[in-house]
N, C-alpha and C positions, 0 to 999 in steps of 0.2 A: 709481421715481425713485431717483437716488443722486448723491452727490458724494464723490469719492475722491482723496486725494493719496498718491502712492507714489514710491518710488525705483526707477528703471528704468535699468540699465546705467550708473549714475553720474549720471543726469539726473533732475530732479524733474518729475513728470508730474501734471497735474490733469485729471481726467475727471469729467464730470457729464452726467446725462440727466434732462430735465424731463418726459419722457413721450413724446417724439417721436423724438429722435435723440441720439446720444452725441457730445459735444464733447470734444476732446483738445487740451490745451496742454502744451508741454514746454519747459523752460529751454534756453537756448543753451549755458550753461556747466555743467560737471560739478561735483559736490560733492566736495571733498577728502576722501579716505578715510584720513586720518592719525589720526583720533580725537582731535585736539587743537584743532580749529578749530570754533567755533560759527558757524552760519549763520542768517541771518534770512530767514524765509519768510513771504510774505503771499499768500493765494489766496482766491478767491471769485468771486462773480458779481453783476451788477446786471441783474435781469431774466434774459434768456438770453445776456447778454454777459459772458464770463468774463475773469478776469485772474490772472496768476501773476507774482510778484516774488521773485527770489532775490538777496539781498544788494544790493538797489537796482536790479537790472536787470529791467525790466518787459516782460511779454508780454501783449497783450490780444487776445482773439478777438472780432472784430466780430460783432455779433449779426445773425442772419438771421431772417426771420419764423418764428414757431413758439411753443411753450409758453414761459412766462416765470416759472413758479412751481415751486419745489422742494417736492413733496408727499411728505414722509417722516414716519413715526410710529414709528421704531425707536430703539433705543439708539444712542448716539454712541460709536464705538470709536476708541481711540488706540493705535498700535503694533501692533495685531493684532486678531483677532476670536476669539470663543469657539468658533466653528465655521466652517471654511472654506466650508461650504455657504451661509453668509450672504452671501458675496461674489458679486455679479453678475459673470457672465463677461466683460461689457464694461467693468467697473470697473478692471481691471488688464490689462497687456499679456501677462504670462505667468501661470503658476500662482501663486495668492496665497501669500505667505509672510510671516511676522511680521517686524517691523522690528528691527534690531540697532543700538543706538546710544543716544544720550541726547536727551531732549526736555524743554523747559522753556518757560514763558511761553506757554501756549496761550490765545488769546483768541478766543472765538466770539461774533460779533455784539456786540462791545464788553464782553463779560463774560469775565473770566479764570477758567479752570478751575483748581480746586485739586488739584494732582497730589500728593496725600498718601495715606497708607495707609488713611484713614478716609472721605474725602469721596466718592470714586467709588462707584458701585453695585457694582462688582466688578472682578476682575482676577486675573492670575496671573503668576508669574515676573518680577516687576518689582522692581528694587533701587534703592538710592541711587547716583546717578551721581557725586556729588561725592566720596564715599568718606571724608568726615570728619564730625565732629559739626557743622561749620559748615553743611553742606548748601548749599542755594541760597536766597538772600534771607532767611536767618535774621536778619541785621541789616537793619532797614528804613531807608528814607530815606537811602540811599547810605552807610550805616554799614559799617565794615570789620570782618570777623570774624577772630578769632585763636583757634587751637586751643590749649587749655591742659589741664593734667593733670586738672583738675576738670570739664572740658567745653569751654566756649568763652566768649569775652568779645567785646563789641562796642565799637569805637572810633567815637564818634558825631560827626557834623558839628556845627558851632557851635550851630545852632538846635534840636538835638534831644537828648533825654536818655532814660534808661530802660535796662533790661537789653538790649533789642533796638532801641534808638533809636526807640521807638514813640511817644514823647510829646514834643510841642513844649515848649520851655522856658517859653513864655508860659502853658502850661496846667499846668505842674508843681505849682504851688501854687494851683490854681483852687478857687473856692468854689461851683462849680456843684452843685446838689442831686442827689438820687438819680435815676438814670436819665437825667440831662441830658447833652447833648453839650457839650464845651468846644471852641470853634472859635477857634484862634489868630488874632490880629491883629498880624502882625509889624511893620507900619508904625507902629503906635502902641504897640508893646511891651506889648500887653494881650491880652484875650480877651473873647468873648461866650459866653453860655450859651444853648443851644437846648433849650427845655423839652419834656419828655414831656407827652403829653396829660393834662390835668387839673391842670397846674401852671403858674404864671406868676411874674413878678418878675424882677429883674435876675439873681438867682442861682437862679431856679426854686424859691423857698422857700415860695411861697404856693399853697395848695390851692384850686382853683376848680371850679365847676359851671356848666354852661351848656346851653341847648337850641338856641341859635343859634351856629354855629361861625364864627369870624372868622379868615380866612386872610390872611397878610401877605406872601406870597411865601416861597419856601423852606419852605413848610408842606405838610403832608399828613395825611390820615386814611386808614388802611387797614382796611376793614371786612370781616370774614369772615361770609358768610351761613350761619347755622346750619341753614337749611332747604334748602340747595342740592340735596341728594340727593333731595328730594321735589318739586322744581320741574318743571313742564312746559316744557322749554327751547325748544320750538317756538312758545311764546306768552309772551314776556317783556314786562315793563313796568317803567319807572322814572319817578318824578316827584319834583320838588323845587322849592323856592323859592330864588332867589338875587338878590343885589343887588351892583352893582359900579360903579366909575367908570373901569374899564380897557377897552381895545379888544381885548386879547388875553388868553387864559388857558384852561387846562384845568379844567373844572368837575368832571366825573366820568368815570372810566374803568372800565367793568365788564369785567374780564378780568385775567389774571395779569400781562400786560405783561412776559413773560420773553423771548419770541422771536417771530419773524414768523409762526409757525404757530398762535399762540394766538388764539382767537376773542375779539372784544371789541365793545362798544358804547360810544362816547365822545360826550360833550356838552361843548362849549366855545365860546369866542368867537374869531373871526377877522375882523380888519378891522372890528370894531364890530358884527358881526352873529352870529346863532346858527349854529353849525356842528355837525352830527351826522355821525359816521362809524361805519360798522358793518362787521364782518368775520365772516362765518359759516363761513369755510373757504377753503382754498387760498391764504391770505395776501393775498386781494384785498380792499382797503379801498375802500368806496364812500362818498365824502363827499356829504352833502346840505346845501346852503346856499341860503337864501332871502334875497337881499340887500335885499329891500324892507323887511325888519323890522330896525330897529336896536334893540339891547337893552342897550347900554352907556351909560356916562357920565351917566345921569340919576339914579343912586342910588335908583331906585325898586325895589320888590320885583317880581320877575317869576316866574311859575310855568311850568315847562317839563315836558312829559310826552312820553316816547317809547314807542310801542307797537309790538312786533314780533309779527306773525302769520305765522309761517314766513318767507317772503321779502318780505312786504309790510310796509313801514315807514310809520307815521304819526307826525308830530311836531306837538305842540300847544304854542303859546306864548300865555300868558295866556288859556287856554281856547279859542283859535281855531286851527283846523287850518291849518297853514302849509305842510306838506309831506306828500305821500302818493305813495309810489313802490314799485314792485315791483322789487327790485334783482336778481332772477334768475328770470325767468319759467319757466326750465327746472327749477326746484326741485331743483338738485343738492345744495345744503346748506340745511337749513331750521331748524337748532337753534343757539341761542346758548350754546355750551359755555364759559361764562366762568369756570369753576373755583370759583365761589362767592366771588370776590374783587372788591371795589369800592374803587377809590381815589378820594378826593375832594381836589381842589385841586392835586395833584401826586403825586410818587412819593417813595420813601425818600431820605433825605439823601445827596447825591452823585449821584443819578440824575436827569439833566436831562430835562425834559419833551420838548424838541425831539429828543433822542436816542432816548428810549424810544418815542416815537410816530412816529419816522422822519420828522419834519418836518410831521406832520399838525397839530400844535399847537406854538406857539413858546415859551410861557411858563407858569409856574405861575399859579394863580388868585389874585387879590387881591380880596377882598370877603367876603361873608357867605353862608352856606348854612343852610337849615333845612327841616324837614318833608319828609325823604326817605322815600319809600315804594317798596318793591320789589313787583313783581307785583301781586296783589290783596290784599296783607296789610292787616289792619285796624289795625295799629300802625306807627308811624314807627320808622325805624332809630334805636337808641340810640347816637348818635355818641360820647357820652362813654365808652362801654364798649369802643371800638375801640382800635387801635394808632395812634399819631400823634405828631407833633412840631410845635412852633411854631404851634400853633393856640390861639386865645384866646377869651375870652368876648365874644360879639357880641350879647348880650341887650339892651344899651343902645343908645340912638340909633335906635330903631325908627321 
């Protein structure tokens, strides 16, 4: 499988192959070769239907029956490749050559790649396209960069301050404690503090301990499983207790949550009932929903357990088996390669649940979680020792 964007005789070409046939899209207009004009390019696919957009002019290739998942596990290359042997003969029209020009603002699946000297895994013969110390986007939040003898300076818009316009004026004198986030509130000319795990208070000044985690929305805990390397990923299990009065929310996401190729097991609420989704490979998500059982709005504690035995999935709610399904009788993918990462309640600040889960779940979890156990471990997960923000002590009101 492959997906390739290239410049062919002045036209932009998108080619992709999902395992059965190669699809080719090409722009109607040529790219100006004067070296002074920036072009906006958007390309991709939804299933096996591709799209290509150059400076607002869109071309869409209507899908025909066939494969609909891009199954690739190689590095992502920009501008060229380390070896021309890596390029599939069907990926380009002529012999593959490296790109000559400037590239900026590359966004893959809603995540911007950092085109710096240190962030990529490797590269060669790449220089600064701007040619000055200002570079590109040195000044943030629409600030204007000026080259000076000592380097550069930024002229900031009214709402921003700092050497690179990185800080809101509402947070410039904030009292948020250590590791806390300052979130500006422009309409009230103020700010709020988002506390790191283990802290609370208006300014995150109070140290707290808990064994029940309280999520209030825009909250998350990210737990890294120290035993991941020793797990039998063909036979996984997770159980936990939760209580809520909401009809929507992501309770737990076992997986990296970085791109569509990541395996995951997710538990949440949708329309007031329990929803479990699992992906063991090929980017194919299998939702399991049993609408008979309503689990929200009663503020009672519920225990949920999900057991994966290769492709057979069992879901228990309050110790009753409510779902039992073999999601792939052909046993093509049988292991849950979740990367040792478990998210509870949501994802990092700024990463929306409906975006990361591609619409599988709509909102962050609001409620309480306790007694999380992975696999057949004898001990519960120490939630207090994980990474997280905006999570509070839920020990009271049990």
